[in-house]
N, C-alpha and C positions, 0 to 999 in steps of 0.2 A: 239454445238447452245449457249447453254446456258454458257460455259467457254469464250467463245467468247462476251456474252453481261458482266458476269464477269468480264471479262480484258477491256472491255470500260468504265464499270460501275468505274472501282476503276483507271486508265488513267485520264476519267472524270474530278474522284475526285481530281486527282493529280492535275489538270491541273487547277481544280479551288480556293485550296488551295493555291499553290504553286505561280499561276500567275493567280489571279483575271482578269488582264485585256487581258488577252486570252479570257474571254467566252463569250464575243462578239460574235468571232470567232464559238462557238461552232453549235449554232443556226442558221450561211449563210454556210452550208460547203452544196452542191451538193451533195456529197454523204447521205446523213442525210433524202433527198427528194428521194424516189423512183419514179423508172421511173413509165410511163403511161399506157407503153406498158409492164409490168417484174414488178405487182408492191408487190408481194408477195417478203418477207423480209429471204432471205437465209441465211448461209453461208458465203456465195464469199461477196456476200454484205458485210454483218457484221466484216467479214474481212479485205477488201479493207479500212473498216469504221474504224478502229480500226488503221488500219497500216496508214491513213491519221491523228487520233489522235497523234499516235508516230513519224511522221513528222515533225508536228505544232510542238508537242513540242521540240523536237531536234531541231529545224531550231533558235525556239525563244530562245533556251539556247545557240547556237550558237551565236547571234549577241548579246546578254543580256547578258553579262558570269558575276560572280556573282561574 
């Protein structure tokens, strides 16, 4: 879980530094809101969140190449 949290922090910082215009989407991602039936955060949830951040960044960089 610690490694996933570190990866999430790193990609979040990368998004905020490289593409601050995407920061608004970080708060809107439904993955960040725990499910009412399963409020506990687990490895699978963190992995899904990390993957959603990777997807967001990849899609944005494809659509907005340097």
